[in-house]
Biopython code that builds the backbone (N, CA, C, O; Angstrom):
import numpy as np
from Bio.PDB.StructureBuilder import StructureBuilder

atoms = [
    (1, "GLY", "N", (15.403, -13.248, 9.865)),
    (1, "GLY", "CA", (14.445, -12.690, 8.954)),
    (1, "GLY", "C", (13.568, -11.672, 9.642)),
    (1, "GLY", "O", (13.787, -11.294, 10.793)),
    (2, "PHE", "N", (12.589, -11.250, 8.916)),
    (2, "PHE", "CA", (11.642, -10.247, 9.389)),
    (2, "PHE", "C", (10.266, -10.867, 9.529)),
    (2, "PHE", "O", (9.943, -11.838, 8.844)),
    (3, "ASP", "N", (9.454, -10.310, 10.416)),
    (3, "ASP", "CA", (8.108, -10.818, 10.647)),
    (3, "ASP", "C", (7.079, -10.219, 9.705)),
    (3, "ASP", "O", (6.033, -10.822, 9.467)),
    (4, "PHE", "N", (7.365, -9.030, 9.164)),
    (4, "PHE", "CA", (6.417, -8.351, 8.290)),
    (4, "PHE", "C", (7.181, -7.401, 7.370)),
    (4, "PHE", "O", (8.384, -7.189, 7.526)),
    (5, "ALA", "N", (6.446, -6.830, 6.400)),
    (5, "ALA", "CA", (7.065, -5.875, 5.479)),
    (5, "ALA", "C", (6.148, -4.674, 5.290)),
    (5, "ALA", "O", (4.925, -4.812, 5.268)),
    (6, "VAL", "N", (6.747, -3.503, 5.155)),
    (6, "VAL", "CA", (6.055, -2.299, 4.723)),
    (6, "VAL", "C", (6.548, -2.052, 3.304)),
    (6, "VAL", "O", (7.723, -1.759, 3.083)),
    (7, "ALA", "N", (5.644, -2.173, 2.357)),
    (7, "ALA", "CA", (6.024, -2.105, 0.943)),
    (7, "ALA", "C", (5.479, -0.822, 0.321)),
    (7, "ALA", "O", (4.292, -0.731, 0.008)),
    (8, "GLU", "N", (6.346, 0.160, 0.147)),
    (8, "GLU", "CA", (5.940, 1.395, -0.497)),
    (8, "GLU", "C", (6.013, 1.223, -2.011)),
    (8, "GLU", "O", (7.014, 0.754, -2.553)),
    (9, "GLU", "N", (4.934, 1.611, -2.675)),
    (9, "GLU", "CA", (4.838, 1.648, -4.132)),
    (9, "GLU", "C", (5.026, 0.286, -4.801)),
    (9, "GLU", "O", (5.477, 0.229, -5.945)),
    (10, "CYS", "N", (4.696, -0.797, -4.127)),
    (10, "CYS", "CA", (4.818, -2.102, -4.790)),
    (10, "CYS", "C", (3.770, -2.249, -5.893)),
    (10, "CYS", "O", (3.978, -3.009, -6.839)),
    (11, "GLY", "N", (2.647, -1.530, -5.786)),
    (11, "GLY", "CA", (1.656, -1.540, -6.864)),
    (11, "GLY", "C", (2.205, -0.900, -8.121)),
    (11, "GLY", "O", (1.960, -1.374, -9.230)),
    (12, "ARG", "N", (2.941, 0.167, -7.945)),
    (12, "ARG", "CA", (3.547, 0.878, -9.077)),
    (12, "ARG", "C", (4.525, -0.025, -9.830)),
    (12, "ARG", "O", (4.593, 0.016, -11.059)),
    (13, "TYR", "N", (5.269, -0.826, -9.100)),
    (13, "TYR", "CA", (6.315, -1.648, -9.708)),
    (13, "TYR", "C", (5.954, -3.131, -9.815)),
    (13, "TYR", "O", (6.819, -3.968, -10.073)),
    (14, "ASP", "N", (4.671, -3.452, -9.614)),
    (14, "ASP", "CA", (4.185, -4.844, -9.723)),
    (14, "ASP", "C", (4.962, -5.808, -8.828)),
    (14, "ASP", "O", (5.312, -6.908, -9.255)),
    (15, "GLU", "N", (5.230, -5.399, -7.591)),
    (15, "GLU", "CA", (5.992, -6.231, -6.660)),
    (15, "GLU", "C", (5.163, -6.750, -5.482)),
    (15, "GLU", "O", (5.679, -7.515, -4.668)),
    (16, "CYS", "N", (3.898, -6.355, -5.374)),
    (16, "CYS", "CA", (3.095, -6.716, -4.199)),
    (16, "CYS", "C", (2.949, -8.224, -4.036)),
    (16, "CYS", "O", (3.032, -8.732, -2.917)),
    (17, "ALA", "N", (2.735, -8.938, -5.116)),
    (17, "ALA", "CA", (2.591, -10.398, -5.028)),
    (17, "ALA", "C", (3.878, -11.040, -4.521)),
    (17, "ALA", "O", (3.829, -12.044, -3.811)),
    (18, "ASP", "N", (5.018, -10.476, -4.874)),
    (18, "ASP", "CA", (6.298, -11.000, -4.377)),
    (18, "ASP", "C", (6.400, -10.839, -2.860)),
    (18, "ASP", "O", (6.870, -11.739, -2.164)),
    (19, "TYR", "N", (5.960, -9.695, -2.361)),
    (19, "TYR", "CA", (5.954, -9.492, -0.908)),
    (19, "TYR", "C", (5.012, -10.481, -0.234)),
    (19, "TYR", "O", (5.342, -11.038, 0.813)),
    (20, "ALA", "N", (3.837, -10.703, -0.829)),
    (20, "ALA", "CA", (2.867, -11.644, -0.259)),
    (20, "ALA", "C", (3.426, -13.061, -0.241)),
    (20, "ALA", "O", (3.174, -13.813, 0.700)),
    (21, "THR", "N", (4.173, -13.428, -1.261)),
    (21, "THR", "CA", (4.795, -14.753, -1.296)),
    (21, "THR", "C", (5.790, -14.906, -0.147)),
    (21, "THR", "O", (5.859, -15.961, 0.483)),
    (22, "ALA", "N", (6.546, -13.870, 0.119)),
    (22, "ALA", "CA", (7.574, -13.931, 1.161)),
    (22, "ALA", "C", (7.006, -13.780, 2.573)),
    (22, "ALA", "O", (7.495, -14.416, 3.507)),
    (23, "TYR", "N", (5.969, -12.934, 2.739)),
    (23, "TYR", "CA", (5.492, -12.590, 4.082)),
    (23, "TYR", "C", (4.043, -12.975, 4.358)),
    (23, "TYR", "O", (3.519, -12.669, 5.429)),
    (24, "GLY", "N", (3.389, -13.641, 3.408)),
    (24, "GLY", "CA", (1.980, -13.980, 3.611)),
    (24, "GLY", "C", (1.152, -12.706, 3.693)),
    (24, "GLY", "O", (1.357, -11.772, 2.917)),
    (25, "ASN", "N", (0.217, -12.673, 4.634)),
    (25, "ASN", "CA", (-0.626, -11.481, 4.761)),
    (25, "ASN", "C", (-0.026, -10.437, 5.707)),
    (25, "ASN", "O", (-0.711, -9.494, 6.104)),
    (26, "ARG", "N", (1.227, -10.597, 6.061)),
    (26, "ARG", "CA", (1.906, -9.666, 6.969)),
    (26, "ARG", "C", (2.651, -8.580, 6.182)),
    (26, "ARG", "O", (3.823, -8.297, 6.433)),
    (27, "VAL", "N", (1.938, -7.985, 5.227)),
    (27, "VAL", "CA", (2.502, -6.927, 4.382)),
    (27, "VAL", "C", (1.578, -5.714, 4.458)),
    (27, "VAL", "O", (0.361, -5.844, 4.325)),
    (28, "PHE", "N", (2.153, -4.554, 4.669)),
    (28, "PHE", "CA", (1.416, -3.300, 4.672)),
    (28, "PHE", "C", (1.852, -2.522, 3.438)),
    (28, "PHE", "O", (3.006, -2.108, 3.326)),
    (29, "VAL", "N", (0.921, -2.330, 2.522)),
    (29, "VAL", "CA", (1.208, -1.678, 1.245)),
    (29, "VAL", "C", (0.823, -0.202, 1.352)),
    (29, "VAL", "O", (-0.284, 0.130, 1.776)),
    (30, "ILE", "N", (1.744, 0.675, 0.966)),
    (30, "ILE", "CA", (1.488, 2.113, 0.948)),
    (30, "ILE", "C", (1.670, 2.604, -0.482)),
    (30, "ILE", "O", (2.727, 2.417, -1.086)),
    (31, "GLU", "N", (0.622, 3.236, -1.019)),
    (31, "GLU", "CA", (0.687, 3.821, -2.354)),
    (31, "GLU", "C", (0.417, 5.316, -2.240)),
    (31, "GLU", "O", (-0.336, 5.752, -1.370)),
    (32, "TYR", "N", (1.036, 6.100, -3.124)),
    (32, "TYR", "CA", (0.943, 7.549, -3.038)),
    (32, "TYR", "C", (0.166, 8.184, -4.185)),
    (32, "TYR", "O", (-0.084, 9.388, -4.153)),
    (33, "THR", "N", (-0.224, 7.410, -5.198)),
    (33, "THR", "CA", (-1.055, 7.948, -6.274)),
    (33, "THR", "C", (-2.324, 7.117, -6.375)),
    (33, "THR", "O", (-2.330, 5.932, -6.041)),
    (34, "ALA", "N", (-3.398, 7.747, -6.838)),
    (34, "ALA", "CA", (-4.676, 7.045, -6.982)),
    (34, "ALA", "C", (-4.546, 5.881, -7.963)),
    (34, "ALA", "O", (-5.128, 4.817, -7.752)),
    (35, "ARG", "N", (-3.794, 6.085, -9.018)),
    (35, "ARG", "CA", (-3.606, 5.028, -10.025)),
    (35, "ARG", "C", (-2.931, 3.802, -9.418)),
    (35, "ARG", "O", (-3.396, 2.678, -9.610)),
    (36, "ASP", "N", (-1.844, 4.010, -8.691)),
    (36, "ASP", "CA", (-1.112, 2.891, -8.097)),
    (36, "ASP", "C", (-1.905, 2.249, -6.962)),
    (36, "ASP", "O", (-1.819, 1.039, -6.753)),
    (37, "PHE", "N", (-2.676, 3.049, -6.230)),
    (37, "PHE", "CA", (-3.550, 2.518, -5.190)),
    (37, "PHE", "C", (-4.580, 1.572, -5.804)),
    (37, "PHE", "O", (-4.782, 0.465, -5.304)),
    (38, "SER", "N", (-5.229, 2.002, -6.882)),
    (38, "SER", "CA", (-6.216, 1.152, -7.559)),
    (38, "SER", "C", (-5.578, -0.126, -8.080)),
    (38, "SER", "O", (-6.158, -1.208, -7.988)),
    (39, "LYS", "N", (-4.392, 0.012, -8.621)),
    (39, "LYS", "CA", (-3.658, -1.142, -9.150)),
    (39, "LYS", "C", (-3.347, -2.148, -8.036)),
    (39, "LYS", "O", (-3.554, -3.349, -8.212)),
    (40, "ALA", "N", (-2.856, -1.670, -6.906)),
    (40, "ALA", "CA", (-2.535, -2.550, -5.782)),
    (40, "ALA", "C", (-3.795, -3.179, -5.201)),
    (40, "ALA", "O", (-3.794, -4.360, -4.853)),
    (41, "CYS", "N", (-4.867, -2.404, -5.094)),
    (41, "CYS", "CA", (-6.127, -2.948, -4.573)),
    (41, "CYS", "C", (-6.640, -4.077, -5.454)),
    (41, "CYS", "O", (-7.088, -5.108, -4.953)),
    (42, "SER", "N", (-6.574, -3.882, -6.758)),
    (42, "SER", "CA", (-7.021, -4.928, -7.684)),
    (42, "SER", "C", (-6.155, -6.171, -7.586)),
    (42, "SER", "O", (-6.657, -7.293, -7.644)),
    (43, "ALA", "N", (-4.859, -5.969, -7.437)),
    (43, "ALA", "CA", (-3.920, -7.098, -7.432)),
    (43, "ALA", "C", (-3.920, -7.868, -6.111)),
    (43, "ALA", "O", (-3.939, -9.098, -6.118)),
    (44, "VAL", "N", (-3.899, -7.162, -4.983)),
    (44, "VAL", "CA", (-3.706, -7.849, -3.694)),
    (44, "VAL", "C", (-4.600, -7.344, -2.571)),
    (44, "VAL", "O", (-4.438, -7.756, -1.423)),
    (45, "GLY", "N", (-5.536, -6.463, -2.882)),
    (45, "GLY", "CA", (-6.375, -5.869, -1.846)),
    (45, "GLY", "C", (-7.180, -6.862, -1.031)),
    (45, "GLY", "O", (-7.512, -6.588, 0.122)),
    (46, "ALA", "N", (-7.499, -8.013, -1.610)),
    (46, "ALA", "CA", (-8.250, -9.035, -0.872)),
    (46, "ALA", "C", (-7.367, -9.769, 0.136)),
    (46, "ALA", "O", (-7.874, -10.399, 1.065)),
    (47, "LYS", "N", (-6.043, -9.690, -0.045)),
    (47, "LYS", "CA", (-5.106, -10.429, 0.808)),
    (47, "LYS", "C", (-4.298, -9.538, 1.744)),
    (47, "LYS", "O", (-3.965, -9.939, 2.859)),
    (48, "LEU", "N", (-3.983, -8.322, 1.284)),
    (48, "LEU", "CA", (-3.067, -7.451, 2.023)),
    (48, "LEU", "C", (-3.736, -6.134, 2.402)),
    (48, "LEU", "O", (-4.729, -5.731, 1.796)),
    (49, "SER", "N", (-3.185, -5.474, 3.404)),
    (49, "SER", "CA", (-3.623, -4.141, 3.796)),
    (49, "SER", "C", (-3.011, -3.130, 2.827)),
    (49, "SER", "O", (-1.790, -2.993, 2.754)),
    (50, "VAL", "N", (-3.863, -2.425, 2.086)),
    (50, "VAL", "CA", (-3.391, -1.436, 1.115)),
    (50, "VAL", "C", (-3.912, -0.061, 1.536)),
    (50, "VAL", "O", (-5.106, 0.113, 1.781)),
    (51, "VAL", "N", (-3.007, 0.904, 1.616)),
    (51, "VAL", "CA", (-3.341, 2.257, 2.050)),
    (51, "VAL", "C", (-2.871, 3.255, 1.000)),
    (51, "VAL", "O", (-1.766, 3.144, 0.470)),
    (52, "HIS", "N", (-3.732, 4.234, 0.707)),
    (52, "HIS", "CA", (-3.366, 5.358, -0.162)),
    (52, "HIS", "C", (-3.116, 6.547, 0.754)),
    (52, "HIS", "O", (-4.015, 6.952, 1.490)),
    (53, "ARG", "N", (-1.925, 7.110, 0.726)),
    (53, "ARG", "CA", (-1.562, 8.258, 1.555)),
    (53, "ARG", "C", (-0.989, 9.358, 0.689)),
    (53, "ARG", "O", (-0.483, 9.117, -0.407)),
    (54, "ASP", "N", (-1.081, 10.571, 1.206)),
    (54, "ASP", "CA", (-0.395, 11.683, 0.558)),
    (54, "ASP", "C", (1.097, 11.542, 0.847)),
    (54, "ASP", "O", (1.490, 11.053, 1.906)),
    (55, "LEU", "N", (1.900, 11.962, -0.080)),
    (55, "LEU", "CA", (3.350, 11.772, 0.015)),
    (55, "LEU", "C", (3.959, 12.463, 1.239)),
    (55, "LEU", "O", (4.951, 11.990, 1.794)),
    (56, "ASP", "N", (3.367, 13.572, 1.652)),
    (56, "ASP", "CA", (3.895, 14.296, 2.810)),
    (56, "ASP", "C", (3.369, 13.753, 4.137)),
    (56, "ASP", "O", (3.765, 14.234, 5.199)),
    (57, "VAL", "N", (2.491, 12.768, 4.090)),
    (57, "VAL", "CA", (1.887, 12.146, 5.278)),
    (57, "VAL", "C", (1.371, 13.235, 6.230)),
    (57, "VAL", "O", (1.746, 13.303, 7.400)),
    (58, "ARG", "N", (0.501, 14.075, 5.676)),
    (58, "ARG", "CA", (-0.081, 15.182, 6.441)),
    (58, "ARG", "C", (-1.069, 14.665, 7.489)),
    (58, "ARG", "O", (-1.626, 13.578, 7.331)),
    (59, "PRO", "N", (-1.286, 15.430, 8.547)),
    (59, "PRO", "CA", (-2.278, 15.028, 9.547)),
    (59, "PRO", "C", (-3.704, 15.241, 9.028)),
    (59, "PRO", "O", (-3.941, 16.085, 8.164)),
    (60, "ALA", "N", (-4.639, 14.471, 9.565)),
    (60, "ALA", "CA", (-6.047, 14.598, 9.183)),
    (60, "ALA", "C", (-6.504, 16.034, 9.392)),
    (60, "ALA", "O", (-6.163, 16.671, 10.388)),
    (61, "GLY", "N", (-7.284, 16.535, 8.434)),
    (61, "GLY", "CA", (-7.790, 17.894, 8.516)),
    (61, "GLY", "C", (-6.935, 18.913, 7.793)),
    (61, "GLY", "O", (-7.404, 20.011, 7.493)),
    (62, "GLN", "N", (-5.694, 18.570, 7.508)),
    (62, "GLN", "CA", (-4.815, 19.503, 6.805)),
    (62, "GLN", "C", (-5.053, 19.388, 5.304)),
    (62, "GLN", "O", (-5.330, 18.301, 4.796)),
    (63, "LYS", "N", (-4.944, 20.505, 4.600)),
    (63, "LYS", "CA", (-5.108, 20.521, 3.150)),
    (63, "LYS", "C", (-4.148, 19.520, 2.511)),
    (63, "LYS", "O", (-2.961, 19.494, 2.838)),
    (64, "GLY", "N", (-4.668, 18.694, 1.598)),
    (64, "GLY", "CA", (-3.846, 17.710, 0.910)),
    (64, "GLY", "C", (-3.798, 16.350, 1.584)),
    (64, "GLY", "O", (-3.197, 15.416, 1.054)),
    (65, "TYR", "N", (-4.428, 16.228, 2.755)),
    (65, "TYR", "CA", (-4.450, 14.949, 3.477)),
    (65, "TYR", "C", (-5.185, 13.898, 2.656)),
    (65, "TYR", "O", (-6.274, 14.154, 2.143)),
    (66, "VAL", "N", (-4.590, 12.720, 2.534)),
    (66, "VAL", "CA", (-5.211, 11.585, 1.842)),
    (66, "VAL", "C", (-5.020, 10.345, 2.700)),
    (66, "VAL", "O", (-3.910, 10.047, 3.142)),
    (67, "PHE", "N", (-6.104, 9.632, 2.930)),
    (67, "PHE", "CA", (-6.033, 8.331, 3.603)),
    (67, "PHE", "C", (-7.217, 7.507, 3.134)),
    (67, "PHE", "O", (-8.366, 7.806, 3.463)),
    (68, "ARG", "N", (-6.927, 6.465, 2.361)),
    (68, "ARG", "CA", (-7.954, 5.527, 1.898)),
    (68, "ARG", "C", (-7.408, 4.127, 2.051)),
    (68, "ARG", "O", (-6.195, 3.916, 2.013)),
    (69, "THR", "N", (-8.297, 3.173, 2.223)),
    (69, "THR", "CA", (-7.899, 1.768, 2.291)),
    (69, "THR", "C", (-8.788, 0.954, 1.371)),
    (69, "THR", "O", (-9.856, 1.404, 0.955)),
    (70, "CYS", "N", (-8.337, -0.238, 1.062)),
    (70, "CYS", "CA", (-9.179, -1.167, 0.305)),
    (70, "CYS", "C", (-9.038, -2.547, 0.897)),
    (70, "CYS", "O", (-9.661, -3.492, 0.414)),
]
sb = StructureBuilder()
sb.init_structure("model")
sb.init_model(0)
sb.init_chain("A")
sb.init_seg("    ")
for serial, (resi, resn, name, xyz) in enumerate(atoms, 1):
    if name == "N":
        sb.init_residue(resn, " ", resi, " ")
    sb.init_atom(name, np.array(xyz, "f"), 0.0, 1.0, " ", f" {name:<3s}", serial, name[0])
structure = sb.get_structure()
């Protein structure tokens, strides 16, 4: 098995709780839209690491850079 999971867009598809069931708090959630980020934060933000990133994963300081956590 695996020790942890990186779950992209699980907020969008309502899958974050499933990852938490399988991996406990060893899940890193990545969301690419503000809507899905808010959804994931509401659903599992108290238990899991949730990050909002820009889809191109731009470096800090570059136009379009997004990095938020909850």
